[in-house]
N, CA, C, O and CB atoms as a CASP TS submission, in Angstrom:
PFRMAT TS
TARGET T0000
AUTHOR 0000-0000-0000
METHOD Language model
MODEL 1
PARENT N/A
ATOM      1  N   MET     1      39.950 148.119  -8.649  1.00  0.00           N
ATOM      2  CA  MET     1      39.506 147.931 -10.010  1.00  0.00           C
ATOM      3  C   MET     1      40.668 147.417 -10.834  1.00  0.00           C
ATOM      4  O   MET     1      41.748 148.008 -10.838  1.00  0.00           O
ATOM      5  CB  MET     1      38.942 149.237 -10.599  1.00  0.00           C
ATOM      6  N   THR     2      40.451 146.345 -11.511  1.00  0.00           N
ATOM      7  CA  THR     2      41.475 145.816 -12.402  1.00  0.00           C
ATOM      8  C   THR     2      41.043 146.022 -13.839  1.00  0.00           C
ATOM      9  O   THR     2      39.868 146.262 -14.119  1.00  0.00           O
ATOM     10  CB  THR     2      41.740 144.322 -12.119  1.00  0.00           C
ATOM     11  N   THR     3      42.000 145.926 -14.749  1.00  0.00           N
ATOM     12  CA  THR     3      41.654 146.106 -16.149  1.00  0.00           C
ATOM     13  C   THR     3      40.739 144.980 -16.637  1.00  0.00           C
ATOM     14  O   THR     3      40.092 145.121 -17.674  1.00  0.00           O
ATOM     15  CB  THR     3      42.921 146.169 -17.004  1.00  0.00           C
ATOM     16  N   ALA     4      40.677 143.866 -15.903  1.00  0.00           N
ATOM     17  CA  ALA     4      39.774 142.771 -16.266  1.00  0.00           C
ATOM     18  C   ALA     4      38.309 143.200 -16.133  1.00  0.00           C
ATOM     19  O   ALA     4      37.433 142.591 -16.747  1.00  0.00           O
ATOM     20  CB  ALA     4      40.048 141.539 -15.384  1.00  0.00           C
ATOM     21  N   GLU     5      38.038 144.228 -15.348  1.00  0.00           N
ATOM     22  CA  GLU     5      36.676 144.711 -15.150  1.00  0.00           C
ATOM     23  C   GLU     5      36.251 145.736 -16.202  1.00  0.00           C
ATOM     24  O   GLU     5      35.138 146.260 -16.144  1.00  0.00           O
ATOM     25  CB  GLU     5      36.546 145.315 -13.774  1.00  0.00           C
ATOM     26  N   MET     6      37.114 146.016 -17.142  1.00  0.00           N
ATOM     27  CA  MET     6      36.805 146.973 -18.201  1.00  0.00           C
ATOM     28  C   MET     6      35.756 146.395 -19.143  1.00  0.00           C
ATOM     29  O   MET     6      35.754 145.196 -19.423  1.00  0.00           O
ATOM     30  CB  MET     6      38.079 147.350 -18.981  1.00  0.00           C
ATOM     31  N   THR     7      34.874 147.247 -19.626  1.00  0.00           N
ATOM     32  CA  THR     7      33.918 146.862 -20.652  1.00  0.00           C
ATOM     33  C   THR     7      34.596 147.051 -21.998  1.00  0.00           C
ATOM     34  O   THR     7      34.981 148.170 -22.335  1.00  0.00           O
ATOM     35  CB  THR     7      32.592 147.697 -20.553  1.00  0.00           C
ATOM     36  N   PRO     8      34.752 145.986 -22.777  1.00  0.00           N
ATOM     37  CA  PRO     8      35.397 146.126 -24.086  1.00  0.00           C
ATOM     38  C   PRO     8      34.554 147.010 -25.015  1.00  0.00           C
ATOM     39  O   PRO     8      33.324 146.986 -24.965  1.00  0.00           O
ATOM     40  CB  PRO     8      35.620 144.736 -24.729  1.00  0.00           C
ATOM     41  N   VAL     9      35.230 147.784 -25.856  1.00  0.00           N
ATOM     42  CA  VAL     9      34.543 148.622 -26.836  1.00  0.00           C
ATOM     43  C   VAL     9      35.136 148.354 -28.219  1.00  0.00           C
ATOM     44  O   VAL     9      36.270 147.891 -28.344  1.00  0.00           O
ATOM     45  CB  VAL     9      34.661 150.135 -26.463  1.00  0.00           C
ATOM     46  N   ASN    10      34.358 148.650 -29.244  1.00  0.00           N
ATOM     47  CA  ASN    10      34.797 148.452 -30.618  1.00  0.00           C
ATOM     48  C   ASN    10      35.497 149.724 -31.087  1.00  0.00           C
ATOM     49  O   ASN    10      34.858 150.657 -31.574  1.00  0.00           O
ATOM     50  CB  ASN    10      33.595 148.091 -31.551  1.00  0.00           C
ATOM     51  N   SER    11      36.806 149.745 -30.933  1.00  0.00           N
ATOM     52  CA  SER    11      37.596 150.924 -31.283  1.00  0.00           C
ATOM     53  C   SER    11      39.011 150.486 -31.625  1.00  0.00           C
ATOM     54  O   SER    11      39.514 149.500 -31.088  1.00  0.00           O
ATOM     55  CB  SER    11      37.605 151.962 -30.123  1.00  0.00           C
ATOM     56  N   THR    12      39.645 151.224 -32.520  1.00  0.00           N
ATOM     57  CA  THR    12      41.031 150.902 -32.860  1.00  0.00           C
ATOM     58  C   THR    12      42.018 151.483 -31.854  1.00  0.00           C
ATOM     59  O   THR    12      43.181 151.080 -31.827  1.00  0.00           O
ATOM     60  CB  THR    12      41.359 151.413 -34.252  1.00  0.00           C
ATOM     61  N   SER    13      41.568 152.427 -31.026  1.00  0.00           N
ATOM     62  CA  SER    13      42.486 153.049 -30.076  1.00  0.00           C
ATOM     63  C   SER    13      42.129 152.791 -28.613  1.00  0.00           C
ATOM     64  O   SER    13      42.998 152.880 -27.746  1.00  0.00           O
ATOM     65  CB  SER    13      42.526 154.522 -30.317  1.00  0.00           C
ATOM     66  N   ILE    14      40.865 152.472 -28.325  1.00  0.00           N
ATOM     67  CA  ILE    14      40.429 152.254 -26.950  1.00  0.00           C
ATOM     68  C   ILE    14      40.072 150.785 -26.770  1.00  0.00           C
ATOM     69  O   ILE    14      39.244 150.238 -27.499  1.00  0.00           O
ATOM     70  CB  ILE    14      39.218 153.166 -26.594  1.00  0.00           C
ATOM     71  N   LYS    15      40.710 150.155 -25.788  1.00  0.00           N
ATOM     72  CA  LYS    15      40.483 148.732 -25.528  1.00  0.00           C
ATOM     73  C   LYS    15      39.240 148.513 -24.670  1.00  0.00           C
ATOM     74  O   LYS    15      38.441 147.618 -24.941  1.00  0.00           O
ATOM     75  CB  LYS    15      41.705 148.117 -24.842  1.00  0.00           C
ATOM     76  N   GLY    16      39.081 149.348 -23.619  1.00  0.00           N
ATOM     77  CA  GLY    16      37.945 149.167 -22.731  1.00  0.00           C
ATOM     78  C   GLY    16      37.734 150.365 -21.830  1.00  0.00           C
ATOM     79  O   GLY    16      38.601 151.228 -21.694  1.00  0.00           O
ATOM     80  N   VAL    17      36.543 150.397 -21.208  1.00  0.00           N
ATOM     81  CA  VAL    17      36.188 151.497 -20.300  1.00  0.00           C
ATOM     82  C   VAL    17      35.483 150.925 -19.076  1.00  0.00           C
ATOM     83  O   VAL    17      34.919 149.832 -19.115  1.00  0.00           O
ATOM     84  CB  VAL    17      35.280 152.549 -21.015  1.00  0.00           C
ATOM     85  N   HIS    18      35.529 151.684 -17.998  1.00  0.00           N
ATOM     86  CA  HIS    18      34.823 151.300 -16.777  1.00  0.00           C
ATOM     87  C   HIS    18      34.303 152.570 -16.107  1.00  0.00           C
ATOM     88  O   HIS    18      35.062 153.510 -15.871  1.00  0.00           O
ATOM     89  CB  HIS    18      35.758 150.490 -15.807  1.00  0.00           C
ATOM     90  N   HIS    19      33.010 152.591 -15.803  1.00  0.00           N
ATOM     91  CA  HIS    19      32.408 153.738 -15.133  1.00  0.00           C
ATOM     92  C   HIS    19      31.982 153.333 -13.732  1.00  0.00           C
ATOM     93  O   HIS    19      31.320 152.312 -13.545  1.00  0.00           O
ATOM     94  CB  HIS    19      31.201 154.283 -15.936  1.00  0.00           C
ATOM     95  N   ASP    20      32.367 154.138 -12.747  1.00  0.00           N
ATOM     96  CA  ASP    20      31.954 153.923 -11.360  1.00  0.00           C
ATOM     97  C   ASP    20      30.924 154.986 -11.016  1.00  0.00           C
ATOM     98  O   ASP    20      31.263 156.156 -10.835  1.00  0.00           O
ATOM     99  CB  ASP    20      33.179 153.975 -10.372  1.00  0.00           C
ATOM    100  N   GLU    21      29.657 154.572 -10.928  1.00  0.00           N
ATOM    101  CA  GLU    21      28.576 155.525 -10.655  1.00  0.00           C
ATOM    102  C   GLU    21      28.692 156.167  -9.280  1.00  0.00           C
ATOM    103  O   GLU    21      28.267 157.307  -9.094  1.00  0.00           O
ATOM    104  CB  GLU    21      27.238 154.836 -10.776  1.00  0.00           C
ATOM    105  N   SER    22      29.261 155.451  -8.315  1.00  0.00           N
ATOM    106  CA  SER    22      29.339 156.000  -6.961  1.00  0.00           C
ATOM    107  C   SER    22      30.306 157.177  -6.867  1.00  0.00           C
ATOM    108  O   SER    22      30.165 158.031  -5.992  1.00  0.00           O
ATOM    109  CB  SER    22      29.759 154.917  -5.986  1.00  0.00           C
ATOM    110  N   THR    23      31.286 157.222  -7.768  1.00  0.00           N
ATOM    111  CA  THR    23      32.269 158.316  -7.751  1.00  0.00           C
ATOM    112  C   THR    23      32.249 159.154  -9.028  1.00  0.00           C
ATOM    113  O   THR    23      32.994 160.127  -9.146  1.00  0.00           O
ATOM    114  CB  THR    23      33.662 157.753  -7.543  1.00  0.00           C
ATOM    115  N   ASN    24      31.394 158.776  -9.990  1.00  0.00           N
ATOM    116  CA  ASN    24      31.361 159.439 -11.297  1.00  0.00           C
ATOM    117  C   ASN    24      32.744 159.500 -11.927  1.00  0.00           C
ATOM    118  O   ASN    24      33.162 160.531 -12.454  1.00  0.00           O
ATOM    119  CB  ASN    24      30.792 160.848 -11.163  1.00  0.00           C
ATOM    120  N   THR    25      33.446 158.369 -11.860  1.00  0.00           N
ATOM    121  CA  THR    25      34.783 158.257 -12.419  1.00  0.00           C
ATOM    122  C   THR    25      34.759 157.306 -13.609  1.00  0.00           C
ATOM    123  O   THR    25      34.136 156.245 -13.552  1.00  0.00           O
ATOM    124  CB  THR    25      35.788 157.774 -11.350  1.00  0.00           C
ATOM    125  N   LEU    26      35.432 157.685 -14.673  1.00  0.00           N
ATOM    126  CA  LEU    26      35.548 156.838 -15.849  1.00  0.00           C
ATOM    127  C   LEU    26      37.007 156.463 -16.030  1.00  0.00           C
ATOM    128  O   LEU    26      37.883 157.328 -16.018  1.00  0.00           O
ATOM    129  CB  LEU    26      34.993 157.548 -17.114  1.00  0.00           C
ATOM    130  N   LEU    27      37.269 155.171 -16.199  1.00  0.00           N
ATOM    131  CA  LEU    27      38.600 154.700 -16.544  1.00  0.00           C
ATOM    132  C   LEU    27      38.586 154.283 -18.006  1.00  0.00           C
ATOM    133  O   LEU    27      37.652 153.627 -18.468  1.00  0.00           O
ATOM    134  CB  LEU    27      39.046 153.520 -15.623  1.00  0.00           C
ATOM    135  N   VAL    28      39.623 154.668 -18.724  1.00  0.00           N
ATOM    136  CA  VAL    28      39.750 154.330 -20.143  1.00  0.00           C
ATOM    137  C   VAL    28      41.091 153.639 -20.337  1.00  0.00           C
ATOM    138  O   VAL    28      42.143 154.185 -20.004  1.00  0.00           O
ATOM    139  CB  VAL    28      39.629 155.606 -21.058  1.00  0.00           C
ATOM    140  N   GLN    29      41.036 152.426 -20.882  1.00  0.00           N
ATOM    141  CA  GLN    29      42.262 151.696 -21.199  1.00  0.00           C
ATOM    142  C   GLN    29      42.462 151.747 -22.704  1.00  0.00           C
ATOM    143  O   GLN    29      41.589 151.348 -23.475  1.00  0.00           O
ATOM    144  CB  GLN    29      42.200 150.216 -20.688  1.00  0.00           C
ATOM    145  N   PHE    30      43.611 152.237 -23.106  1.00  0.00           N
ATOM    146  CA  PHE    30      43.926 152.366 -24.521  1.00  0.00           C
ATOM    147  C   PHE    30      44.619 151.105 -25.026  1.00  0.00           C
ATOM    148  O   PHE    30      45.237 150.371 -24.255  1.00  0.00           O
ATOM    149  CB  PHE    30      44.809 153.601 -24.769  1.00  0.00           C
ATOM    150  N   VAL    31      44.510 150.869 -26.314  1.00  0.00           N
ATOM    151  CA  VAL    31      45.147 149.717 -26.934  1.00  0.00           C
ATOM    152  C   VAL    31      46.649 149.731 -26.663  1.00  0.00           C
ATOM    153  O   VAL    31      47.270 148.676 -26.531  1.00  0.00           O
ATOM    154  CB  VAL    31      44.872 149.698 -28.445  1.00  0.00           C
ATOM    155  N   SER    32      47.220 150.905 -26.582  1.00  0.00           N
ATOM    156  CA  SER    32      48.657 151.048 -26.316  1.00  0.00           C
ATOM    157  C   SER    32      49.032 150.602 -24.905  1.00  0.00           C
ATOM    158  O   SER    32      50.214 150.446 -24.601  1.00  0.00           O
ATOM    159  CB  SER    32      49.085 152.493 -26.523  1.00  0.00           C
ATOM    160  N   GLY    33      48.031 150.394 -24.033  1.00  0.00           N
ATOM    161  CA  GLY    33      48.292 149.920 -22.676  1.00  0.00           C
ATOM    162  C   GLY    33      48.066 150.961 -21.599  1.00  0.00           C
ATOM    163  O   GLY    33      47.906 150.602 -20.432  1.00  0.00           O
ATOM    164  N   GLY    34      48.046 152.231 -21.947  1.00  0.00           N
ATOM    165  CA  GLY    34      47.843 153.284 -20.961  1.00  0.00           C
ATOM    166  C   GLY    34      46.421 153.279 -20.409  1.00  0.00           C
ATOM    167  O   GLY    34      45.466 152.971 -21.122  1.00  0.00           O
ATOM    168  N   VAL    35      46.295 153.625 -19.130  1.00  0.00           N
ATOM    169  CA  VAL    35      44.991 153.741 -18.484  1.00  0.00           C
ATOM    170  C   VAL    35      44.883 155.146 -17.904  1.00  0.00           C
ATOM    171  O   VAL    35      45.793 155.616 -17.222  1.00  0.00           O
ATOM    172  CB  VAL    35      44.799 152.648 -17.371  1.00  0.00           C
ATOM    173  N   TYR    36      43.758 155.815 -18.182  1.00  0.00           N
ATOM    174  CA  TYR    36      43.524 157.179 -17.701  1.00  0.00           C
ATOM    175  C   TYR    36      42.227 157.223 -16.909  1.00  0.00           C
ATOM    176  O   TYR    36      41.275 156.497 -17.196  1.00  0.00           O
ATOM    177  CB  TYR    36      43.475 158.185 -18.881  1.00  0.00           C
ATOM    178  N   ARG    37      42.212 158.090 -15.908  1.00  0.00           N
ATOM    179  CA  ARG    37      41.009 158.317 -15.095  1.00  0.00           C
ATOM    180  C   ARG    37      40.452 159.692 -15.418  1.00  0.00           C
ATOM    181  O   ARG    37      41.189 160.674 -15.504  1.00  0.00           O
ATOM    182  CB  ARG    37      41.321 158.194 -13.567  1.00  0.00           C
ATOM    183  N   TYR    38      39.141 159.746 -15.596  1.00  0.00           N
ATOM    184  CA  TYR    38      38.434 161.000 -15.845  1.00  0.00           C
ATOM    185  C   TYR    38      37.397 161.159 -14.746  1.00  0.00           C
ATOM    186  O   TYR    38      36.576 160.268 -14.529  1.00  0.00           O
ATOM    187  CB  TYR    38      37.767 161.023 -17.271  1.00  0.00           C
ATOM    188  N   ASP    39      37.432 162.288 -14.055  1.00  0.00           N
ATOM    189  CA  ASP    39      36.518 162.547 -12.948  1.00  0.00           C
ATOM    190  C   ASP    39      35.290 163.323 -13.419  1.00  0.00           C
ATOM    191  O   ASP    39      35.293 163.933 -14.488  1.00  0.00           O
ATOM    192  CB  ASP    39      37.234 163.318 -11.838  1.00  0.00           C
ATOM    193  N   ASN    40      34.245 163.286 -12.599  1.00  0.00           N
ATOM    194  CA  ASN    40      32.990 164.021 -12.852  1.00  0.00           C
ATOM    195  C   ASN    40      32.334 163.618 -14.173  1.00  0.00           C
ATOM    196  O   ASN    40      31.872 164.467 -14.936  1.00  0.00           O
ATOM    197  CB  ASN    40      33.256 165.526 -12.856  1.00  0.00           C
ATOM    198  N   VAL    41      32.303 162.324 -14.424  1.00  0.00           N
ATOM    199  CA  VAL    41      31.679 161.786 -15.632  1.00  0.00           C
ATOM    200  C   VAL    41      30.365 161.123 -15.220  1.00  0.00           C
ATOM    201  O   VAL    41      30.368 160.115 -14.513  1.00  0.00           O
ATOM    202  CB  VAL    41      32.631 160.765 -16.371  1.00  0.00           C
ATOM    203  N   ASP    42      29.260 161.683 -15.658  1.00  0.00           N
ATOM    204  CA  ASP    42      27.977 161.091 -15.264  1.00  0.00           C
ATOM    205  C   ASP    42      27.627 159.892 -16.140  1.00  0.00           C
ATOM    206  O   ASP    42      28.243 159.659 -17.180  1.00  0.00           O
ATOM    207  CB  ASP    42      26.860 162.138 -15.342  1.00  0.00           C
ATOM    208  N   LYS    43      26.636 159.148 -15.699  1.00  0.00           N
ATOM    209  CA  LYS    43      26.247 157.913 -16.377  1.00  0.00           C
ATOM    210  C   LYS    43      25.829 158.163 -17.823  1.00  0.00           C
ATOM    211  O   LYS    43      26.126 157.353 -18.701  1.00  0.00           O
ATOM    212  CB  LYS    43      25.114 157.238 -15.624  1.00  0.00           C
ATOM    213  N   ALA    44      25.149 159.268 -18.076  1.00  0.00           N
ATOM    214  CA  ALA    44      24.696 159.578 -19.438  1.00  0.00           C
ATOM    215  C   ALA    44      25.878 159.755 -20.388  1.00  0.00           C
ATOM    216  O   ALA    44      25.824 159.307 -21.533  1.00  0.00           O
ATOM    217  CB  ALA    44      23.830 160.847 -19.438  1.00  0.00           C
ATOM    218  N   GLU    45      26.942 160.404 -19.924  1.00  0.00           N
ATOM    219  CA  GLU    45      28.131 160.589 -20.772  1.00  0.00           C
ATOM    220  C   GLU    45      28.790 159.245 -21.069  1.00  0.00           C
ATOM    221  O   GLU    45      29.213 158.980 -22.195  1.00  0.00           O
ATOM    222  CB  GLU    45      29.146 161.540 -20.090  1.00  0.00           C
ATOM    223  N   TYR    46      28.869 158.400 -20.037  1.00  0.00           N
ATOM    224  CA  TYR    46      29.439 157.062 -20.213  1.00  0.00           C
ATOM    225  C   TYR    46      28.619 156.267 -21.223  1.00  0.00           C
ATOM    226  O   TYR    46      29.179 155.654 -22.131  1.00  0.00           O
ATOM    227  CB  TYR    46      29.500 156.312 -18.862  1.00  0.00           C
ATOM    228  N   GLU    47      27.302 156.275 -21.071  1.00  0.00           N
ATOM    229  CA  GLU    47      26.435 155.519 -21.968  1.00  0.00           C
ATOM    230  C   GLU    47      26.519 156.031 -23.406  1.00  0.00           C
ATOM    231  O   GLU    47      26.471 155.244 -24.352  1.00  0.00           O
ATOM    232  CB  GLU    47      24.997 155.583 -21.478  1.00  0.00           C
ATOM    233  N   ALA    48      26.643 157.349 -23.566  1.00  0.00           N
ATOM    234  CA  ALA    48      26.799 157.921 -24.904  1.00  0.00           C
ATOM    235  C   ALA    48      28.117 157.463 -25.527  1.00  0.00           C
ATOM    236  O   ALA    48      28.184 157.207 -26.729  1.00  0.00           O
ATOM    237  CB  ALA    48      26.741 159.464 -24.846  1.00  0.00           C
ATOM    238  N   LEU    49      29.149 157.362 -24.718  1.00  0.00           N
ATOM    239  CA  LEU    49      30.454 156.934 -25.216  1.00  0.00           C
ATOM    240  C   LEU    49      30.400 155.496 -25.718  1.00  0.00           C
ATOM    241  O   LEU    49      30.835 155.214 -26.834  1.00  0.00           O
ATOM    242  CB  LEU    49      31.516 157.072 -24.120  1.00  0.00           C
ATOM    243  N   ILE    50      29.874 154.590 -24.911  1.00  0.00           N
ATOM    244  CA  ILE    50      29.905 153.182 -25.313  1.00  0.00           C
ATOM    245  C   ILE    50      28.872 152.845 -26.391  1.00  0.00           C
ATOM    246  O   ILE    50      29.002 151.825 -27.068  1.00  0.00           O
ATOM    247  CB  ILE    50      29.676 152.303 -24.104  1.00  0.00           C
ATOM    248  N   ALA    51      27.856 153.683 -26.557  1.00  0.00           N
ATOM    249  CA  ALA    51      26.823 153.430 -27.564  1.00  0.00           C
ATOM    250  C   ALA    51      27.103 154.127 -28.885  1.00  0.00           C
ATOM    251  O   ALA    51      26.390 153.903 -29.863  1.00  0.00           O
ATOM    252  CB  ALA    51      25.480 153.868 -27.045  1.00  0.00           C
ATOM    253  N   ALA    52      28.115 154.956 -28.930  1.00  0.00           N
ATOM    254  CA  ALA    52      28.399 155.743 -30.135  1.00  0.00           C
ATOM    255  C   ALA    52      28.819 154.845 -31.303  1.00  0.00           C
ATOM    256  O   ALA    52      29.498 153.837 -31.104  1.00  0.00           O
ATOM    257  CB  ALA    52      29.499 156.777 -29.847  1.00  0.00           C
ATOM    258  N   PRO    53      28.415 155.214 -32.511  1.00  0.00           N
ATOM    259  CA  PRO    53      28.857 154.454 -33.688  1.00  0.00           C
ATOM    260  C   PRO    53      30.383 154.455 -33.822  1.00  0.00           C
ATOM    261  O   PRO    53      30.973 153.482 -34.291  1.00  0.00           O
ATOM    262  CB  PRO    53      28.222 155.033 -34.960  1.00  0.00           C
ATOM    263  N   SER    54      31.010 155.548 -33.409  1.00  0.00           N
ATOM    264  CA  SER    54      32.471 155.641 -33.391  1.00  0.00           C
ATOM    265  C   SER    54      32.898 156.057 -31.989  1.00  0.00           C
ATOM    266  O   SER    54      32.789 157.224 -31.612  1.00  0.00           O
ATOM    267  CB  SER    54      32.998 156.657 -34.469  1.00  0.00           C
ATOM    268  N   VAL    55      33.384 155.087 -31.228  1.00  0.00           N
ATOM    269  CA  VAL    55      33.812 155.372 -29.850  1.00  0.00           C
ATOM    270  C   VAL    55      34.945 156.391 -29.851  1.00  0.00           C
ATOM    271  O   VAL    55      34.992 157.267 -28.988  1.00  0.00           O
ATOM    272  CB  VAL    55      34.259 154.073 -29.133  1.00  0.00           C
ATOM    273  N   GLY    56      35.855 156.283 -30.809  1.00  0.00           N
ATOM    274  CA  GLY    56      36.977 157.217 -30.887  1.00  0.00           C
ATOM    275  C   GLY    56      36.540 158.653 -31.099  1.00  0.00           C
ATOM    276  O   GLY    56      37.043 159.563 -30.440  1.00  0.00           O
ATOM    277  N   LYS    57      35.601 158.862 -32.020  1.00  0.00           N
ATOM    278  CA  LYS    57      35.104 160.222 -32.271  1.00  0.00           C
ATOM    279  C   LYS    57      34.368 160.760 -31.045  1.00  0.00           C
ATOM    280  O   LYS    57      34.545 161.918 -30.665  1.00  0.00           O
ATOM    281  CB  LYS    57      34.170 160.240 -33.503  1.00  0.00           C
ATOM    282  N   GLN    58      33.545 159.917 -30.433  1.00  0.00           N
ATOM    283  CA  GLN    58      32.813 160.345 -29.239  1.00  0.00           C
ATOM    284  C   GLN    58      33.779 160.649 -28.103  1.00  0.00           C
ATOM    285  O   GLN    58      33.556 161.581 -27.329  1.00  0.00           O
ATOM    286  CB  GLN    58      31.803 159.265 -28.803  1.00  0.00           C
ATOM    287  N   PHE    59      34.850 159.872 -27.999  1.00  0.00           N
ATOM    288  CA  PHE    59      35.843 160.105 -26.953  1.00  0.00           C
ATOM    289  C   PHE    59      36.516 161.456 -27.139  1.00  0.00           C
ATOM    290  O   PHE    59      36.778 162.147 -26.155  1.00  0.00           O
ATOM    291  CB  PHE    59      36.891 158.989 -26.947  1.00  0.00           C
ATOM    292  N   HIS    60      36.801 161.850 -28.367  1.00  0.00           N
ATOM    293  CA  HIS    60      37.430 163.156 -28.596  1.00  0.00           C
ATOM    294  C   HIS    60      36.515 164.297 -28.167  1.00  0.00           C
ATOM    295  O   HIS    60      36.994 165.308 -27.654  1.00  0.00           O
ATOM    296  CB  HIS    60      37.804 163.315 -30.073  1.00  0.00           C
ATOM    297  N   ILE    61      35.209 164.154 -28.369  1.00  0.00           N
ATOM    298  CA  ILE    61      34.247 165.150 -27.881  1.00  0.00           C
ATOM    299  C   ILE    61      34.265 165.159 -26.350  1.00  0.00           C
ATOM    300  O   ILE    61      34.320 166.215 -25.721  1.00  0.00           O
ATOM    301  CB  ILE    61      32.806 164.848 -28.416  1.00  0.00           C
ATOM    302  N   PHE    62      34.216 163.966 -25.772  1.00  0.00           N
ATOM    303  CA  PHE    62      34.227 163.793 -24.326  1.00  0.00           C
ATOM    304  C   PHE    62      35.503 164.374 -23.711  1.00  0.00           C
ATOM    305  O   PHE    62      35.459 165.068 -22.695  1.00  0.00           O
ATOM    306  CB  PHE    62      34.095 162.308 -23.969  1.00  0.00           C
ATOM    307  N   LYS    63      36.626 164.080 -24.339  1.00  0.00           N
ATOM    308  CA  LYS    63      37.935 164.507 -23.824  1.00  0.00           C
ATOM    309  C   LYS    63      38.049 166.036 -23.771  1.00  0.00           C
ATOM    310  O   LYS    63      38.795 166.577 -22.955  1.00  0.00           O
ATOM    311  CB  LYS    63      39.063 163.929 -24.696  1.00  0.00           C
ATOM    312  N   GLY    64      37.318 166.717 -24.632  1.00  0.00           N
ATOM    313  CA  GLY    64      37.334 168.174 -24.609  1.00  0.00           C
ATOM    314  C   GLY    64      36.683 168.772 -23.376  1.00  0.00           C
ATOM    315  O   GLY    64      36.900 169.942 -23.061  1.00  0.00           O
ATOM    316  N   LYS    65      35.878 167.968 -22.670  1.00  0.00           N
ATOM    317  CA  LYS    65      35.179 168.431 -21.471  1.00  0.00           C
ATOM    318  C   LYS    65      35.811 167.957 -20.175  1.00  0.00           C
ATOM    319  O   LYS    65      35.538 168.515 -19.112  1.00  0.00           O
ATOM    320  CB  LYS    65      33.760 167.981 -21.514  1.00  0.00           C
ATOM    321  N   HIS    66      36.660 166.922 -20.250  1.00  0.00           N
ATOM    322  CA  HIS    66      37.211 166.300 -19.045  1.00  0.00           C
ATOM    323  C   HIS    66      38.724 166.145 -19.156  1.00  0.00           C
ATOM    324  O   HIS    66      39.251 165.760 -20.200  1.00  0.00           O
ATOM    325  CB  HIS    66      36.556 164.932 -18.799  1.00  0.00           C
ATOM    326  N   GLU    67      39.396 166.446 -18.079  1.00  0.00           N
ATOM    327  CA  GLU    67      40.840 166.272 -18.035  1.00  0.00           C
ATOM    328  C   GLU    67      41.162 164.888 -17.499  1.00  0.00           C
ATOM    329  O   GLU    67      40.605 164.465 -16.486  1.00  0.00           O
ATOM    330  CB  GLU    67      41.505 167.364 -17.167  1.00  0.00           C
ATOM    331  N   GLY    68      42.052 164.188 -18.170  1.00  0.00           N
ATOM    332  CA  GLY    68      42.438 162.844 -17.754  1.00  0.00           C
ATOM    333  C   GLY    68      43.704 162.830 -16.932  1.00  0.00           C
ATOM    334  O   GLY    68      44.575 163.687 -17.083  1.00  0.00           O
ATOM    335  N   THR    69      43.794 161.833 -16.050  1.00  0.00           N
ATOM    336  CA  THR    69      44.993 161.607 -15.243  1.00  0.00           C
ATOM    337  C   THR    69      45.513 160.219 -15.562  1.00  0.00           C
ATOM    338  O   THR    69      44.782 159.238 -15.427  1.00  0.00           O
ATOM    339  CB  THR    69      44.698 161.760 -13.711  1.00  0.00           C
ATOM    340  N   LYS    70      46.756 160.125 -15.981  1.00  0.00           N
ATOM    341  CA  LYS    70      47.339 158.826 -16.301  1.00  0.00           C
ATOM    342  C   LYS    70      47.588 158.059 -15.007  1.00  0.00           C
ATOM    343  O   LYS    70      48.141 158.588 -14.043  1.00  0.00           O
ATOM    344  CB  LYS    70      48.659 158.988 -17.110  1.00  0.00           C
ATOM    345  N   LEU    71      47.163 156.802 -15.015  1.00  0.00           N
ATOM    346  CA  LEU    71      47.370 155.952 -13.835  1.00  0.00           C
ATOM    347  C   LEU    71      48.599 155.081 -14.006  1.00  0.00           C
ATOM    348  O   LEU    71      48.931 154.300 -13.114  1.00  0.00           O
ATOM    349  CB  LEU    71      46.141 155.074 -13.575  1.00  0.00           C
TER
END
């Protein structure tokens, strides 16, 4: 997976996201350049994140449930 495969989102802090349904893994690329992996993320959580009026606010809710690993 390359960062070119990220789905761009409208956020001041998050550049893009990528969800792998086969592994329930979410990758988040931040505007600062960092990329984090979140495990056990189902499709509904991913869809809620990218459809949220504020991706940043939704991400903070999401982040409270999932631990990220910096890649």
